[in-house]
N, C-alpha and C positions, 0 to 999 in steps of 0.2 A: 243782509249783515245777519249775523247773527246774536241774538240778544241771552244770555248764558245767564246766570246764575253760581257763581264758589263762595264756596262757606267751608271753614278752619270747622273743626269738631267740637272748637270750646261755644260754637253759637252766631262766631261772627259775622255776618256776609259783604257780597257784595252780586252790584253787579255790572257785569261787560256789554258793551253794544260792537260786537268785531266783524272785520272783512269777512265774508263765507271763506275765502282764500287762505289765513292763514290758518299755522304750520299747530299742530302742538307745543314746539320749542318756543313758539309768538305769544303764546295763552300763557306759560309759564313764570314767561320774566313777565309780562301782561300782572298775574296772582301776586308773583317776588313784589313787585313795587306796589301793589294796592298793599300788602298787607307785612310788609317790612322786614320780611320774612327772606330768606336765602333759601334754604331748602330746602324744595314740596319735589309732595307727587301727586298727580293730582288723578283725580278715581273718582266711576259715574255712576252715580246709583243702582247698576247692577250688582258693584264690587272692580271693579275690570280698569287695570292701570294703565295709562298712561302713558309706557313709553319707550315709544320711534317719535322726539321730537322731529323728527324732519315729516312726521308725516300728513301732510296736508285733515284740516279737521273733521270735516268733509270726507273722506278716506279712513277716517278711526270712525265715524259711528255716530261723529256729533250733531244732530238736528237746532233747530231755533230753539228756543226755550230750555234746552238741556238745565237736568244740574249739579254739579262737580261738586268734591270736597277738595279740598286742600288741604294734604294730611305734614304735617311736619316733621321731620328728618332729624334727623340726631348724623352727623357729619361724623370719621370715623380716621385715627390718625394712624397709619404703622412706622417705623424707623429702619433704617442704617445707620451707618455712624458718623455716617456724611450724605443727607438725604432721608425725605420724609412724602408719604404716598396719603394723600387726603379721600375718601370716597365715604360715599351713603350707601349703606345696605339693600343691598338692589337693584341703584342706581345701575349704568351706564357711564362709563371712564370713571380714568383714574386720575388727579393731580399728583403730580410730582415736582422736583422743586431739591436743588441740591448739585453738588458732583454728582454729575452725567454717568461715572462709572460705575459709582456706587451707588448706580436706581435712582437718580436725578431728571433724567432722560426715559419715560413710557412713551416715548412718539412711536415708536416702531410693532408696540405691542395693543395702540388705541385701540383701533379694530377688534380685536378679541373679547374685549373686554365689556361684556354685556351681562349683565344684574349679579354684580361684582357682591356674595357670599365677605368673605373675611380675604383680608392677607393680613401676612406672619414675613417678614424680616431674618434673613442672619448680615452678619455686619457691613454687606456689600450689595446684598440681592433683594428683591423683593418675590413673594408664589401670593397672586389671588386665586382661589376656590371659585368658580364660577357656577351658577342655580344648578344647571347639569348636573355637576360635579366633573368640570377640566378642571383643568391649571393653566395659570398664564404666569410664567417669569418673567423676569428684567434684569439689567444688571449686571457683577459682575460675572463674568461667568463661570471663571473654576468657585466663587464660594453661594453658587445656587442655581447663577441667573442664566442660563443655558436644560434644560430638560430631555436634550434631544434622544442622550440612551433610554431616559424612561418612557418616553410625552405616550408611548400606547398604554402602558401602563396604565398611567393615570386617567381611573375611572370611578366613577362613581363615588367621588376622595369628600372625606365627611371633618377632615381636622387636621395641620401643621402644626408644627414645632421647627425648631431653630436650633443649632447651634452655633458657635458663630461664623460656620465657613458649608455648612449641611443644614437639607431639606429632608425631614421625614416624614408623610403623610399616613393616615391613617386610611383605610379605604372603611366604606359599606360592607365586606365581608368579613371585619375586621383583621385585615390586613397591612402591611408596610410595604411604602413603595419610594428610598432616598436616592437625593443627588448632589452634588457639589464635592467638596475636597471628602476625596474617600477614605483620606484619615484621619479625619476629626469626624467619622459617621455616614458618609457617604455610603460606606460597602458593607452591606448587610449580607454574605454572600453564607457569612458563616452562622448567623442565627435565620435569614426568612423564613428558614422552617419551621421553625418557634412563633415565630412572627405569628398569632393561630388566636382571634378573640384579643386584639387590642382594644383594651381598654380607654386609655391616657399612656403619653408621653410627655417626659420633666426630659432637659437638656440641660447641661454644664457650658464649661469654653469646648469644647471636644468631645461630645458622647454622649447617648441619646442612653436611656432607663423607660422599658415600657411595662405597662402592667395590664394583666393579662386579666380578664374573665375569672380565672377561677385564685386571682388574688395573686399569683408567683409574675415573679419580673424579667426579664430576658435584658439585657444590656450590651452594648459594641459603640466602636472608637475605640478611641485612646484611652489604652490600657490604664494609662499612667493620673487619665485624669474621666477616672471611673468605667471606662468601658468595658470592665469584667472584674465581675459580682461574686467569683466562683468559690473566695475565698469565705462570702456571707449567703449561699447559697439557698443552703438549708436554712439558715433562721427565714426567708424572704418570701412567706406565705401569706398571707390573710391580708396584703398590702394596701390601704386608707390611701397614702397622699407621700409623696415624695418631692423635698422638695434640692435645690441646689445651689454652692459657693460655684466658685470657676471651675473647681477640679476635683468634687465631692461631692455625690447622693447621702441625703437620711429621707429613710422611709418612716411613717408611724403605720404602724401594723391595729388592728383590730383593739387590739387589746390596749394599747395606747403606747406601748411598746417603742420604741425606736431601735432600727439600724443603719449605722454607714457604712461604704465605699468611697472608694478612691485615692488619691493625695491626703498622707497625712494632714499634712502642714493646710491644708484646705477641711485637712476636718473632716477627712476619712476617717479618722480613728475617734469611736467618742468609749474610749475604754473608760481612763480615769470617769467618767461621770456614769458607765452603766445606769451601775442600780439604784443613781434617779433617777433613771428619763425611764416613769413608770406615766401612765394617764396624761401622757404630753397630749393635750390638743392642737394644736402648733406647731411648726418650724418657720421662723425666719434666717433666714441668708442672709450678711455685706453681698449686695451690690454687685453681679461679674465686669468684671475690668479689665486690661490687658494685665492687667500692673496687683488687682488688689480681690475679694474675693472671697478671705480664706474661714471665716466665721458660720457658726451655727444660733443660735438658738432658741429653745425650745420654751415654750410656755404649757403649765400643765395644770391642771384641773383643779389644781386649789387655788391659780394665780400665781405661781412662782414664775424663776424662769432659772431655766440650766443652758450651762452656754458651754460650745465644744472649740474648738481649733486653732488656728495663730493667736494667744497671749494679745501681738500685739497690735492685733488686728477688731480684737471684743471676744475674742474664743476666752476669758477671764474675766467672770463678774463680781472674783471674789470678794472684791474692798467695796461693794452696794449688795452686795449678797443677801445683807437682811433685812434693804430697804425691796427686797423685788418681793411686795407680796402687791395681793387682785388686781394682775394685770390684767389692760385687756387687751391695745395694743401696742407692737416694739416697730421700731423705724430703725435702718440701716442708712450709714454712708458705707463709706469706704471700708473705715479703719473702726469703726462706731456704735453704740446702738446708746435708742434714747427708744425709754417705755414711757408707757402713760397709764395712770393706777387710777381703780374707782371713782379715786376723789381730784383728780384730775389734776393734780402733782407730777411729775416727771423727775424720770430716772435713769439718769448717765454714764454709759464705762465705752471705755477703749480707749483710743488714742487721742488723749488731751487734746492734741491740736488740729484734733478730726471734728471734734465738739463730745469726745470721750468725759471733756470737763462740765458741765454749765453751772458750777461752782457759786462765777459771779453773775447770775442770772435767775438763779433758784428762789428767791421768795419773789421773783416775778410771774415765775411757770406756775402760775393756780389755774383750773378749769381747764387747760388741755382739752380740747376734742379734735383735733389730727396736729401731728409732724410730718414734712415734710427736709429731702436733705438732699444738699450738691455732697462733692467727694468728702470735703472736706468740711461741712459744717450743716446747722440744723435750724428748722424754722419750727416753731407753733406757733398757730389759729388757736386763743382761746377764747371760752363760750363768749367776749360780749365783743366779737369780732379786731380784736389785739389783737397785735402781731411780734412774739420774743422769739431773737433768736442766736445763739453763742455756734463758735465754732472760727476755725481758719476767717478775718477777717478780710478778708480777700474772696475770698470760694463764698462768700453770702451769710458769714458769722457774723457784723457786725448792718447793723441796720437803723442807727443813727441817722442820716442823713434822711430818710423819709419815714420816719419811724410817727413824726403828728402826719402823715396823709397812711398809714396804713389801719383804715376804721371802716370795720364794717365789711373785710373779708373772707369769701366763700372760697375760695378755691389756692390752694401755691398752685406749681408747678417749676422743677429745676432742671437745668442745664447740668452742666461737670460742676461750673464753678459758680453760681447766679442765680437768682430767686423772682419768683412773678406772680405778683400778686390778681385778684380777681376782685373787685370788690363789689359790693353788694348794689350799685348805680353797672357795673359791668367796664367801669375802668380797671385799668393796670396800672398796677405798680410795684416797676426793678431795686432792681438793688444787685452785686458781688461783682467778682470781676465785666470792664465791659469785651472785650473779648468774648465772651461766655456768653452776654447777653445782660450784663447788668446796668449798661452805659442808658438805657430807655428812661431813668428815672420812672416821675411823673409824667405817663406818655398821654400825645390828644388820643389814642386810640378809643374809644367809647361804641356798646354794643357788640361787647367780646363776650363772645358764646365760652369759648373755652379754649383750652393755651397747650400747645405739646411742645418737646420737645429733643432736638438731636445733644448728640454731646456741648455742644458751643452755639446750638442756633433754638431760637425762641421761635412758633408757628400761633400767632393768635388769628382763630377764626371768627371772623365778626357774626350780626343779624342780616348783614344783607346780601354776604352767599362770597366773600370776600377773603383774603388772608392776608396780614399783614407778617412778614420775616423777618426776625433783625438777631444779631450778632457777630459768629466772627466773620472779619471782614475782609477774610481769604473768601468767603462764599460768591461776595460781592465783585463781579466788575468793575467797580469804581470805589473799593474800596470803605468804603461808606458804612458804619452800623445798620444803615436800614435798608436791607437787600432789597424786597419787593415786595408791593400792594397788587397782590392781581384779585381775578373776578374769578372764583371755581369751578361756575357753569355746572353744577353738579346734579 
């Protein structure tokens, strides 16, 4: 028998007596049960991580009386349109759920997923960067799930960005490798010679924009979605940051000016407000979706906001312009914006049916700390932990049925049409469209660490290392709203 001391960095200790024949994975499960935490890595006093769960403890060099530290890990989540992938940084393996064609089934590549560092997703495929800089993909092949054509080039990968159907990877030497749909960013043949010393890549729905070390920008992909920046090439110098809608890019330069290009109706034309776009600190865009994502909002250094793009989707803030002062944060729904001011009040504009009109709840919107959005509604967490919601009632704009339970709210997550709040006691409350996950109401779920969402399904990661998903009945074999409760074993 082996007598081992296992402790958390917090100082909590447990002593375990276990058979010498135990494997690392069996000790890990014992530690998870003892500490009530599902996501742990075991580390020796020498700083060596025990990553091979099948390895016997003696073969791993563990001796009687040794001390191990159980390091708590934070699970991370990536999503396609119809699937979720859950992993822990540095872990071996990924748990996936959802439509198998769009990445919900990773069984064919599980043995390759060792020491995962990052996972990115298109609308239908996942790409994982491993510690050695290689990449493993799965999901819909035409949208990036197949890397056969570029596999020998995917070495020393540092970061991956995605459009709806293509991936672009930045390598350690600053070059770029792309794959997936050639019309939506996978074909870099025309610009590959320019993609040198790339520092950052941003994407619209069908095009990429890369910031180089000298502050210039290289674009490729569908020209109608921002893949052609030739009209503003001379202005794209000393670029600090790029933001994107469905079909347009907005670049903030070092001097705080803004340069835009792409589909004019998606915010690619900022000429009407160009003289006002000075000292921009941050640019927020409406979220990218199949039928929306057409406006920008820039927060300036003085706390004012300038908007452009589709007037119907938040590109016109003239009705509230004199109120947009001391703005701290801006959140966007599909066709509306909500700005939190320094005093905690909230100003909204855009489509009134999608949250652009908050007049009905304006007296309650005091001391707002955070705002979350579905496609057509908003919910604000106030300083006292209560919640105020507005917008389309069927998409989460009406929380009256659960209002008395929305106390001590710590975080809110959203699908396309529903909202889920984590309370201080780590339980959850949901409301909104039942088919998008709003039907769970006051749920039996306890010890929730984190909530993530696809367009129509929520996933709650629990402290015991399990995950519960609910929402779109079409993703469930029996048509139920509770889709599955499964152990992650990460």
